N, C-alpha and C positions, 0 to 999 in steps of 0.2 A: 633834085637838090641833094647835095652831099652833106651828110650829118657829121659833125665833129664829135669824135669819141672823147669822153672824159678821160683824163689821165693826170699824171703827176710823177714826181720823182721823190725819192727820199730827200730830206733836207740835208745840207752839209752839216758838219759838226758846228761850225760857227753860226749858221742859221738857227740850228736847234738851240744853242746856248743863248743867242740873242733873244729868241722868242721866250725861252724859259725865264730869263731875267727881265722881260718886258722892256728891254732896251736900257736898263739901269746897270751900267757897268760897275763893278766893284762890290756888288752884294755877295756875301758869303753863301747865302741861301736865297732861293727865288723870292722869299717873302721878307727878307731883311738879313740882319747879321747875328741873330740869336735864335736859339731853339728853346722850347718848342715853338712851332709856328702858330699863327692864329687858327682857331677852329675852322674846320672844313676847307683847309688849304690843299691837302693832298692825302693820298693813300700811302703812308710811310710805315716803316717797321716800328710799331708802337705797342702799347699795352693790349690792344685787341688781338695782336698776333701772338701774344704770350699764351692766350687761351689754347692755341694749337700746339705750341711748343715753347715751354718756359725757358729753354736753353738758347732761344734766338736772341741775338744782340739787338735790343730795341731801345727806343727813345722813351724816357719817362716824361710824364706830364702831358702826354698827347694821346688822344684816342679818336681815330677816324671811323671806328665802328666796323671795320673790315679786317678779318684775319688774312684774307687772300685778296684777289683782284676785286675791284669795285666796279659797278656798272658805269658805263660812259656817262659823263655829265654829272657825276656825284659831287664834284667839288667846284668851288667858285672859279670864275674866269679871271685871268689876269688883265692888266690894263690894255693888252693887245687883243683881248677877246678869246684867248686860248684857254681851254680847260684841260685838266688831266695831263699836262706836260710833266709835272713833277710827281714822282711816285707812281704807284699802280704797277706799271711794267717798264723795264728798260727798253728804250727804243733804238732801232737800227738807224744809222746815218749813212749817207751816200759815200763819204770819203773812205779811203783805205787808211789804215793806221800808219802813221809815219813815226818810226822809232825815235826820230829826233824831236818830235813834238811839233807844235805850231812854229812857223817861221818867226824870227825875231823882228821887232819893229811893229809899227802900226799898219796892220793889214786888215781891211774891213771884212773880207770873206776868204781867208786862206784856204787853198785847196790842198788836199793830201796828195800822195803820190798817185800816178795813173794806174798802178797795179799794186797788188799786195796779197797777203794771206788772211788778214784780219780786218774786220769792220768795227769801228767804234760804236759802243752803245752808250746812250746818254739818258739823263732824266731821272734816274733812280727807280726803285721799285718798292713793292710791299715788304720785301725781305732784305735783310742785311743793312744794318745801320752804320757799321764801321766804327773805328776808334774816334770818339768825340764827334760823331756825326759825319765823318769823312765821306761816306758813300751817299749822303743826301746833299752834299754841297752842289751848287750850281755848276761848278767847273769840273766835277768828278766825271770820269770816263772809264769804261771797261774796254780793254784793248786786246784781249787774248781770245776772241771768239771768231771762228770762221763763219762766213755767211750761211753755211749749211747747218749750223748749230741751232737747236730749238729747245725751248723750255717753257714752263707755264708762267714765267715772269718776264717774257720778252714779247715785244710787239713792234709795230711800225705805224707811221702815218705819212701820208703824201703831202708834199709842199708844192704850191704853185710857183713856177719860175717866172718872175715878172720881167726878165730881161728881154 
């Protein structure tokens, strides 16, 4: 009997964002439209990170208890059953960065170009809040990192392809 090896692919940008938003289009942040988020929502740049470096750009009124990465499963699951999609570490996606952005119109899972130099990172991390929380928005993406780049605030997760 031949055994099937477990496997998976990185999620596309659109798949990651849909999972992050729990299918609720239009939310500014994965938990709603205002900050700070509810307690135990995510490992975000907050007051606990200021213990490490007071110059970090952080969110006031929220304390996740972790200055750096948190153990897997430290935060509540969203309505899709995913935990830790928001915050903790930026996550690699399968697509290549398209300088033109997503295609116009209603496309359920737009693909990026077939090749490129940079892969988008999604989901935010424990470091870098951005102006008025820009870096923790559900739609925010980092687009200037080659797949060979590594750092302590980057990670990945595999997604099952149901096609």
